[in-house]
N, C-alpha and C positions, 0 to 999 in steps of 0.2 A: 806980479800977477800970480794968483793962486794956482797951485799945481792941480792938474786935471786927474781925477780918480779913474782907476781902471773900471771898465763897464761892469755893472753888477752881474749881468748874465755870464760874462766871461769868468768872473770870479767864482760863481756858483759851481761851474763845471770843474774849475781847478780845485776848489775846496773839497768837492765830492770825491775827486780822484785821490787827493792827498789823504782824506780821512779813510777812504776804503783801504788804503795801504798802511794805515796807522794802527799799530797794536796798542790798545788801551789797557793799562794795568788797573785791576780792580782797586777800589779805594782802600781796602784793608791790607793790600799787599805790603806797603811800606809803613803801616801805621805804627809799628813798634821799633822801626829801624833808625829813626832820627828823632832826637829830643831837643826841644828849645825850652829854656827855663821860663820864658814868658808866654808859652803856649800850653795851658793846662791840658793834661791827658784826657780829662773828662769834658773839656770845653767843646763848643760847636765847631771850632776851626781845626782841631787837632788832626783828625783823620785826613782831611783834604790837604792840609799843609804838609804833613809827613809823607803822604803819597806823592805829591807833586815834587817835593824836594828829592825824594828817592828816585824819581824819574829824571831829575836834572832840569825840570821845568822852572822851579823856583829855587832861590838861594836865601840863606840867612845872612846876617851881618858879621863883620870880623870879630865882634865882641861875643859871638855865640848866640845872639838873640835873633828873633824873627821880626819883632816890632809889628804885631798884627794890627794895631790900631793906627799905625802911621798911614799917610796917604800914599797912593800909587802915582808915580810920575809917568808921563806919556812915554818916555824912552824905556822905562821899566816894563810898561805894558807891551811895548813893541817886542821886547826880548821874550817875554812870557808867551805871547801868541806865536811868534816865529818859531820858538822851540817846541811848543805844544803841537803845532801843526806841521812841524818839520818843513818849513818853507825854504825855498832857495834863497840863500843870503848873498849870492854873487851879483855883480852889477854896480851901478852908480846912481846916485841922486844928488841934485845940486841945491839942497836946502841951504840958505845962507847962514842959518844958525846951527848947523850940524857939521862939525869938522870930520873929515875922513879919518882922522886919528882917534876920534872918540870911540870908546868901547861899544857904544850902542849903534854906531853908524851902519854896520851890516844888517842889523835887525830892523832898523828904520827903513833901509832899502827894501828888505823882504816884505814888510807889511805894506809899504807903499805900492810895490809891484802887484801885490795881491788885492789891492783895492780896499784894505781894511782901514788904513789911515791916509790922511792927506794933509796938505798945508793949509794955512789960513788965507785970508784975502791978500796978505802981503807975501805969500809964498813961503812963510816960515813954518817949521814943524813944531816949535815950542817944546823941545824935549824935556824941559824942567818944570813945565806946568803940571799942576795936579789934575788927575782924571776925576771928573764928577760921576755920580751914579747914573745919570741919564746918558752921559757919553759912554760909560762902560757898557750899558745896555746895547747901544748902537754897535760898538765894535765887536761885541760877542756875537750878536745876531749876524753881522756881516761876515765875521771870521768863519763861523760854522755853518752858515747858509740855512739857518733855521727859518721855518715858515709857520703859519698859523696865527691866530689872534684870539684875544678874549677881552671882555669888558673889564675895565679897571675899577676897583672898589676902594682904592686908597683914599684916605680922608683929605690928602693934599694933592689929588690928581690934577687940580686946576693949575698947580704950580709947574707942571711938566710942560716944557716948551713944545710948540706944535710940531717941530721937526723930529722930536724925540718920541712923540706919542706912539706911532706905529711900532717902533723898536721896543719900547717898554711893553706894549701889549704882546708882542711876539715872545719876548724874554719871559714874561710871566706865564704865558700859555705853555711854554716848554719847561717850566719849573726852574728856570735859571735864576730869576730874581724874586725876592720876597720883601714884604714891608717890615717895619720895626714892630716893637711890642704894642705901640699905640695905633697901629694900622696905617702909618704914614710911609710914603716912599722916599721922601727927602731927595728930590731929583737933583738939586743944585749942590748938595753936600759932596765932599770928596769921598771917593770910594776907599774904604780901608783895605789894607793888604790882606787881612783875614777874609773880608767879604769877597775880594777879587779872587782869592784862592778857591773859595766856595763856588763862585761862578764858573771858573775854569773847570773844576772837577765835575760840577753838574753838567756842563756842556760836553765834556768827554764821556761821561756816563750816558748821556742822551744819545750821542753818536753810536756808542757801543750797543745800547739797547735797540737802536734802529736797525742794526745789522742782524742781531739774533732774535728770532721770534720768541716771545714769552707770553704766557697766559697772564693777562692783567687782572681778570676777574671771572668768577663763575657765579651766576645768579639764577634763581628760579623765576621764570617769567610767566608761567601759567601752571595749571595743575598737573601737566604731563611733560613740561619742557624746561630745559636748562639752556641758558645762553652763555657761551664762552667768548670772551673778548680778548683779542690779541693786541700786542703793542704795535703791530704793523700788519700790512697785507701779507698773507701767506699763500702757499700753493695748495689750493683746496683739493687737487687731485692726489696729493701725497699724504694729506692729514688723515689719520685713523684715530677714531675715538673709542675709548672704553669708559664706561660709567659704572662706579661701584658704590653701593651703600653698605658700609662696613666691609665684610668679606663677600657680600653677595653681588654678583655682576648683573646689572640691569640690562634688559633687552632694549636695543635701540631700534626704533621704528623708522625714523627718517632724519636726515641731516639737511638743514637749509642754511645756505650762506647768504650774507648780505652782499650788496653789489660790490663793495670795496674789498671783500674777502678779509675783513678785519674782525668779523664776528660770525659765529655759527650757532644756530639754534638746534638743539638735540631733542627731538621728540621721542619719548620713551613709549614702549608698548603698553605700559600701565601707569597708573597715577604715582605721583611722588608721595612718599610717606615720611613721617618725622624721622630725622636723623641727618648725619653728615654724608653728603654725596661728593665723591671725588671723581674728577674727570681727568683721565690720562690721555694725552695726545702724542702719538708717535708718528714718525715719518718726516717731521720737520727739522729735527735736530738729532744729534747723536744720542742724547738722552731724552726720555719722555718728559713732556711738559705737563705740569700738574696744577690743578686748582681745586679748591674745596669750598662748598657752601653748606650752611646749616639750613635745613628745610623743615617747615612745620607741616602737619597734616592739613589737607584742605579744610577750610572752615568758612562759615558764613561771616562775612564782614559788613554787609549792608543790606537793608531791605528798603525798597522805595515804592511809593505809589506811582502808577503811570499817569494819574490825573487827579484833580480835585473834584471831579464829577462822578457821581454814581448814576449810571445810565439805567433808565426804566426799561423793563422787559418789553419786547414788541408784542403786545396783546391788547385787546380792547379794555380789559380791566386788570392791569398789572398789579401784583402784590410783591414784586421783587425788583431789586436793582443789582447792578454788577459794576465792578471796578477792576482795572488791571493792576498788576504789581510785578516787581522784579526782585530777585535775590542774587547778590553778587558775592563771589569769594574774595579772598585777599588779593587776588591778581586782577580783579575787575571783570572776571568772566561771569557770564550769565549762567547760574546754576538753578534757576527757578524750577525747571521740570523735575529735578531729582532731589529737591529739598522739601521737607515737611515742615510746615509752619502752622501756628494756631491763629485763628481770626476771631476777634470778639467785638461785635457791634453794640452800639448803644441801645438798639432795639432790633427785634427780629432775631433770626439765627443765621449764621454764616457757614457756607460750605466752600472749600478750597479746591480748585481744579489746577493742580500744579502743572500738568502737561500744557495747558493753555495760558497759564499765568493769569487766571481770572478768579475773583472772589464774588460769589453771589450771596446777597443778603435777602432772605425770603421771610415770609410771615409778617410783612408790613401791612398796616391798615391804611388803605386808600392813599398810598404815597403819590405825591404830585411834584411837578417841577418846582424847585425853590425850597423844598424841605431840606432840613439839615439833619445829619446823623454822624456820629463819630465811629471810627473803626480802628482797632489796635491789632497789629500783626506782631507775633512773637516767635522767635526761633529759640526753643527752650535750651538746647545744648550749649549755645554760646551766649544766651541771654541777650541776643540782639533783638531790638524792638523798634517799632515806629508807629506813630499814631497820626491820624488826620481827621479833620472835620470835613465831611464830604457834602456837596450840594447835589440834590437829586435833580437830574436833567432828563429831557425827553429822550426817547429811544434813539440809539445810534443809527444813522442812515448814511449810505454812500453819497458823498457830496462832491468831492473833487477827485477826478481821475486824470492822470497824465501818462502818456506813453513815452517811455525813455528812449526806446530804440529796438532794433532787431538784434537777436542774440542766437548764436550757435556755439555749442560747447567747444567745437573744434575750429572755431573762427573761419568757417567756410562761407563763401559767398553764395547767396541764394540764386541758383540758376537752374535751368532745365537739367543740367548734368547732376546737380546735387539735391534734387527735389526729394530724394528718398531719405535725406537726413532730417533731423528734428530742428525746426526753427521756431523761435518764440519772440513775442513782443514783451519787453520788460515793462511792468506796470507799477505805478505808485498810486495808492488810493488812500483817501482820508475821509473821516466822517465830518459832520458839521462842527465837531469840537476840535478838529485838527488832529485827532488820534489816527495813527497808522492802522489800516485794516489788513486783513489776511485774505487769502485766495477764496476761502469758502464764504466770505462776506459778499463776493461778487457773484450773484446768482440771478436767476430769472425774476426774482422779486425786487432786485435792486438796480440792475443795469440791462441795457439792450446792446447787442453786438451785431454789426452787419459789415459786409464787404461789398464794395461798389462793383467789383468784377470777380465773381467766384471762380471763373475759369482760370484766373491768374493764381489766386490763393483764397482759401475759405477760412472762416473762423466763426465759432458759435459761442453762446454764453456758457455752454457746458465745458468749454475748453480751458477755463482758468485753472492753473495748477500752481503748486508751490515747488520751486526748484532752488538749487544751491548755486550761487554765482560768486566766485572768489570768496568762498567760505561763508557767505551770508544767505539767509533765506529770502527769496524774492517771489513776488507775485508775477506769474507769466501767463500770457495767452498763447496757447499752442496753435500754430498755423497748420492747416491741412494743405500740404503742398504735394500730395501724392500724385495728382494729375495736373500739376501746375504747367502752364504755358507761358512763354515769354510775354511780358507786359507789365502794367502797373495797376494796382488796386488800392483804394483807400479804405482802411479799416477804421470803423467808428465805434466808440464806446459811449453810450448815453446814460447818464445818471437819471433814474426815474424820480428821485427825490428833488434834485436841484435843476434838472433839465440841462445840465452842463454837458458839453460834448468834447471828447478827446479824439483826435484823429491822427493817423499816421499813414503815409504813403509807402506801400510795400512794392518793391520792384523785383521781378523775376527776370534775371538776365537770360538772354538767348544762349542755349547750350551749344557746345561744339558739335558739329555734324559734318559729314563728308560732303564737300561741294564738287570737287574734281577728283576723278579716279583715272589713273594712267595704268593701263594693262600692257604688259610686254610679253614677247614670245619666250617660252622656256627653251633651254638649250636642247631638250629632247623630250618628246611626248610619245609614249609607247603604249600600244593597246594592251589591255589586261593589267595595267599598272595605274598607280596614282602619280600625279605630277604637280609640283608646286609652281604656280604661275607668279612671276615677278610682278609687283604692283607698287604704286605710290599713291597715297591719298592725302588730300589737302582740304582744309576748311576754307571759309570765305576770306579769312585774313591771310591765307597763304601758309598757314602753319601746318606742319606735317601731322597727320592723324595716324596713330598706331594702336589706339585702344580697341580691344576686341568688341566692346559693347557698341562703339560708334561705327566700326566697320560692319558689324553684323546688321546694322540698320540699312545697309545697301541691299537692294533687291537684285539678286544675281541668279542667272540661269544658264543652262547649256543645251545645245541641240542633241547631244548624246552624252551618256554618263550622267554625272551630277557634279555640281561645283558649289563650294561654300567656304566661308572663312572659318578656320580652325584655330582655336587657342592652344598654344604650346605652353603649358603651365611651367614646365621645367626651365625652358629657355626664356620665359616671360615675353614671348613674341606671338604674333598672329600671322598665320600663313593662309594663302588662298590656294585651296587644293581642288584640282580637277580630278575626279575619280573616274578612271577609264577601265576599271576591273571588269565591267560587263560589256565593254566594247571589244569585239573579237577580231575585227579586220581593220586594215588601214583606212582612214577616212579623214574628213575635215570636220572639226567641231567648232561651232560658233558660240562664244561666251558673251552674254549680254548683261551689262550692269546698269542699273538705274539708281542714281544717288538720291538721297532725301530731298535734294533741291531740284530733282527731276531732270538731271543731266544724264544722257544716255551714252554708254561706251560699249563698243563691240571689239572682239578679238577673235580672229579665225586661227585655230590651232591645227597644225598639220600633224595628225596622229600616224605614227609609223607602225609597221607590223609588230606583232608580239615578239618578245625576246625569245631567243633559242640559243642553245650552246653551239658554238662554231668550232672552237679549237681549244686544246689544252695548252695553257701558257706557262706552266711550271709546277713545281712542288714546293711546299712550305712546311715549316715546323717539324721537320724530320731530318735525321742524319742518314744519308744513303750510303755512307761508307761504313764498313763493318769488318771486324776482325774475323779471321778464319775460324769457322765453327760456330759463329754467332749469327743472329738473325736481325733483320729490321722489318718494320711493318709500315705499310702505306695504305691509309684509309681515305675515304671520300673527303674528309676535312683537310687532308694534306694535298689534295690535287686542285690546282688553280685552273678554272675553266672560264673562258671569256665568251660573251655573246657577240652578235654581229655589230654591236655598238661599242665594242671594246670595253665593256663593263664586266666585272666579275659575275659569274653565273653559278651560284652554289648548287651542287648536285644533291645536297641533303634532301631526302624525301622525294627525289625525282628519279630514282633508279628502279628499274623493274622491266617487266615485259608488257605492261599495259600501254595503251595508246597515250602518247605524250610523255612517256618515260624514256630513259636513256640507260646505257651501260658503258662500262669502261673495260678495255682490254689491255693487258700488259704482256709484252713479248720480250724474249732475249734470244740472241743468235744461237746459243748452245747452252748446255748445262755444265760446261767445264769449270767456270768460275763461280757462277750462281746457279741456284735451282729453287724452284717454287716449293713452298710447304703448303700442302692442302690437307685439311682435317687433321692437322698435327703431325703429318707424315711427310718426309722428304719425297719429292716427285722429280723425275727426270724429264718432265715435260718442259717445253720452252715457252709456255704461255698460260695465262690464267685470266678469268673474266669476273668482274664484280657485277652481279645481276640483282642484288638486293641491297637495300639501304644500309644494312649492317655489315655488308661485305668489306673485305680488305685483302690486300696482297701481302703475303709473308714470304720474304726471300732469305735464303740461307747462304752464308759465305762458304762456298765449297772448297775453293782453292785460291791461293794467292794470285792476284792479277786484277785486271780492269775489264769491266763489261758494260755494254750499252743496253739500257732498258728503254723500250719504246712504249709509250702510253697512247692509246687511240680511243676516240669517242665512237660509240656505236649507237644506233637507234634502238628502239624497243625490240626490234626483230633480230638484233645482233649484226646489222649491216653497218660497215664502217662509214663514218661521215668524212667525206673527202677533205683533205687538208687539215684535219684535226690533230695530227700526230705531234707528240712531244718526246724528245729523247733526252735522257740524262745519264750520266756516267756514274757507275758504282764501283768503288775501289774495295777489294778484299785484301786486307793487309795482314802482316805477321808482326809479332812483338818486336823483332829486331829492326823494323823500319822506322820507328818513331824517333824524331829528333828532339822532342820535348813533350811535356804533358801539361794539361790544363784541368782545372776543377770548375765545373759549372757553379755559378753563384747559388748559394743556398738561401731560399726564401726565409722570412722570419719564422721562428719556431715557437709555437704557442705553448706556454707553460700551463698545462691542464692538470697539474699534480693535485690540486685541491679536490677535484672531483674524479680524477682518473685513477682511483684505487678501487679494486673490486672487493667482493665480500671475503676473499682470501687474503686481503691486505697486500696484494701484489699489483704492480703497475700494469694497466691494460693496454698501453701503447696505442691510444686512440689517435693522437696528433703526432705525426712523424714527418721528417724531411728526408728525401732520398739524396744520397751522395752519388753524383755522376762525374766520372773521370774520362777525359779524352786523351787519346794519343794523337800527337800532331805530326803529320808527315812533312817531308821536305818541301812540298809544294804549298804548305799551309793548310791543307785539308785536315779535318778532324775525324777521328774514328772513336766511337764509344767503346771503352774498354769493358770487358767482362769483369764482374766482381772478383773473379778468381785471380785477376792480374794485379790486384793491389790489396792492401790492408788499411783499414780506417781505425784510428784511435782518437780520443779527445782528452786533453789535460784539464778540461773545464769541469769543476766540481758540479755534480748534479746532472751531467749529460751522459746518457747511456748510448752506446753504439750497438745497434741491433745487427746481428750477423745475417748475411745473405742466406736465402733459401730458394726454392724453386719459383716462388711467386714474386720475389723482390730481391734487390741488391742490398748494399749497406744502407742503413737508415739511422737517423739521429732522433733521440727522444729525451724528454725531460723526466728525470727520476723523481718519484715521490715516495713518501713513507707515511704511515699512519693508518687510521681507520677508514672504512669505506665512506666516501662522501666527505671526509674530513682530512684529506691528505695534506701533507706539508711538502713544499718544494725543497729539494736539496741544493738548488741553485743559490748562490750567494749574491744578493742584490745590495746596492748601496742604499743608505737610509732614504726612505720615502720614494725610492726609484721603482718603476714598473718595467724597466728594461735592463738587460745585462748583455754582455758580449760573450760569445763562445767561440771556440776554435776547434776545427777538425784537422787532424794530421793524416795525410794520405801517403803511404809508403808503397812504391812500386816494387813488387816482389822480385822481378827479374834482375834489377840493378841496384835496389836500395835507395833510389832517389826519393826525396820527401818533398811534399807540397803542403802548405797550410792554407786553410780557407776560413776566414772569420764569418760569423753569422750572428744574427740578433735573436735573443730570447726575450719574449714579450709576454706580459700578463694581460694584454688587451683581450677582453672577453669576445667570444665569437658573435658576429652580427651577420644578418642576411646581407649579402653583397651582390647577388644576381638571382634573378628569377626568369626562367624560360618556360613559358606555358606550353603545354601540349597543343600542337596545332589543331587538333580536333576540338579543343576546348576554346582556345583563343587564337584567332587567326589575324595576324597583322594588327594587333591591338583591339580587335572587335570580337565580342562574344554574344551568342544568342542564349538568352535565359528564359525558360518557360515559366509562366506564372501559374499559380494554383488558386483557382477561384479568385483571380485578380489580386492575389497576394504574392509578394516575393519576400522570403525570409533571408536572413544572413547566411544560412546554410546553403541556399540556392546559389549564392555568390561565391562562398568559400569553396564550393564544389568545383569551381574553375581551376583551382590549384591541384586537383587530382592529376597525378602523373606528370606534374611540372618538375623541371630540373632546377633545384634550388641549391645554391652554394654559399658558404660563408667566405670571409676575406682570406681564409687560409686554404680555400679550395676544397674543403670537406663538404660532404652532402648534408643538407639540412632537411628535416622532415617537417612538413606543415600539414596538420590535420585538415582534410577537406570538409569536415563537418563544422568545426568551430574556429579554425585558423590557429590553433595552438601550435607553437613552434618548439621543436626539440632539436638541439644542436648535437654534434657528435660527442661532445663531452658530457652529455645528459643535462646540461643547463637548459632552461626554457625561457620563452618570451611569449608575448601575446600579440594578436593582430587586431586591427580594426578596419572598418570600411567607411569612407566618407562619400555620400551620394550628392552630386552637384549636376548642374546643367540639365535638369530634367526637362525633356521636351514632350509635351502632351499632344495627343491626337484629339482635336476638338476642344471641348471644355475640360479644364483641368479638374479632375476629381480625385487625384491621388493624395495620399498623406504619408509623410516620412516620419518615422519615430526612431528614437535612440540613434540618431545620425552621428557618425564619427565614432561609433563603438563597435564591439563585436556582436552586438545584438540588433543592428540596424534592420528595419523592416519597412516595406512599402505596401500600403493597401490601396485599392482602387487603381491598380496598374492595368493598362489596356494593351492589346496587341498592337505592335508597331511603334509604341512609345520608346524613347531612348533616354539614357542618362549616362553620366560618367561616374564610375565607381573607382575611387582611389584607394587601393589596398595599402595599408601601412603595416608592413611585416616587421614589427619591432624597431621601427625607425626608417626602414627602407620602403620607399613609396613607388607603387606601380599603378599608373592609370589605365583603365580598360573602358572602352565604350561598350555599353550594354544595350542590346536590342531585345525588347520584350516580345516573345512569341507565344502563340497558343499551344503549340505542340511541336 
């Protein structure tokens, strides 16, 4: 019984794994290291034989010859393949004609296990049989797992046995086998040792080539594009292309890959010119892959007539005819419109319209259908010409129209949601001669267009246009869907000449709309505030609806205040906001919503009394421990106040003596440890009160010890609010109490040296960072040390330590040198780096202890990072802007930034011009602003016009009192939306 071969699938996996681990030696590596007297050095076998012998895959005979013309025995082939593929030679096989003592036994075992060889119908291996050429094809294909196929052209291909045909096709496709000088394959002839060596070497080379990407070819495929073909699929995300013509680098406009990633089309920004173009591909291998192609200048290669017919002009007594033509370059591209040709008719005179590709022959005497005339077209530069005898035919008329289908450039579905997009019907139109027509041929004189249901979609005969689809010019009928409603309509196009009708059913799908709306109670609704109402909206299919445009179609109202859906552009969400700012007292407000499907939803909101400050909850962002002789400050921003709902209640802009204002009082039991500083002078009073918004408490560490400070809320008349007190402990310490020291983290230091040089060529110290040092007490509390308690130095080149004075402590600054506005940083950066590390060394003067603090030096230019409008200009994101004769200029909007607090990412103040939005940073660099106007809501009929939108010159004309819009300020990249309400005065 014949031995069963290992499954082909299993072997393919094994072979792939083996070959992946096999290092293939180039064919020239051993070419000169081994010589056989019967293998001529210049012969076709020499390189392959010497290379394979050098690798131990092949051997010569004992007499020193190779015998390249001798046949290959099956056992010899087994050894060659087992050695080349490094197969496992362990195991056993029980071929009756192969002794276990035979030198070839282990190799026969290896190729049998790998599925390369098998026994015959009697179970024999036949080790001493010669291997034929078709058998060699089969075992090579199986051994290396080659795929692919090609049609055979051998003169004797009929002699190849049917079982061998697919293997021979694959071997030829992979370049493993070739025919003889007469073009025959000789399938039944014995394979020669020399030919078998060539096959093995070609197979090894093919495997190696499959591992390493290579450029197989570069070719010009059109007037602006080159195509690079690779020997295998490559990673298109890593490939980088450079195209050169001589020493000139060409600009690449676009790279397009084929589906298999084996070829890339490189479209250049300009045409190809005569010369050698070299393409360098990097990112795929250690070295750049290179290919070169010789390119000619674009030239005319062919001129063709579009028809044998010369069409009479459309008039009662025509004296001219016309015929179409095309001009092609060497790449087959249509270059008619940009090519000048000469036209010579046998009678009359010819004029050429290159843009339309039409030649008109005029001056004819009574031309009629059936007349003959000849026409010659010549391109003089290339001597390209063509002639044709034309037959005069009746005037062209629209005869056949077909509607191919609905088209949208973004592949959107036509629905009520997408009706604002452009939708077309793609049209094919021909005249009675079968010639393709253009969009302007379809007009009121040639066709009639109608729609069975204009409410769904409309189309008229004036809506035919020429559009580009997949790179081709097409006739398209634009549909008017601006007021489309869900439904179907049939669009008909009727040819007046032939009475033929083309029809297409257009369906507008129903748009998404809110069907069910679920309103929920907010956690808290407070008078004089806005509250976001929780909601969920669903369409008829139960899908959640969250688009603002769909939610805004819900009719929603409230019995007090106002309610509406508000789009949060930053968070890309929509909120339902109940505005209670005009509601003064506790009440119940009913919110009613009616969905587009007429479902009604009610929600009763329990509105609580307006928020008021109830107690002081703590202090923040301040160190209340101080060293003896030093001071600390406590301002309104440091005092945490809570309202009756346990929410933080900022006192900013709410302190004073007017109705609705509050005050804060601070008291200490005595002035032994602490004392208040008022008007810059130490006071021995035990209390102080903040009565203005800019007020603050200043306490001086008078003596070593601990003191309790009590903060109390007062009403506008100075009367204490019961239960509002908050106590905190302040520790006044001395230098001998500190158990350790800490340095506050230093924020990134901006390297402004390029512009931070004044006219005297000295550093102006615009951007600096403070060095803050704490003494740590035994209980872990921190005390800010006075600058006199330590010394700061920096070993970092280019970092200046600014000495303390009355206005500040130690500061760090980047040193610069050079001319004004052209300074050069003294900081040393790594190549191409925009950041560097710096170090500050802090030495405690009393004991010599040293601390180091690392910080970042950055060249990142200042940018606007925060904008806080003056409340008088913009209150809670809303501003009132007065129109002037119904006009609003950009200056009216930029005026809103007057008195605004603007900071960059380094905390420095930024100046914005309230007239034109010009931005100036602390380092004197500048940026520009713009304003985008959206969401304009008109009162009555919309009469407004917006011009220069999205620029610094935006303007609105026809603005009316009460109209609103959203103005999005773009301050050099930082965007701030403001709702604008237009007022008369």
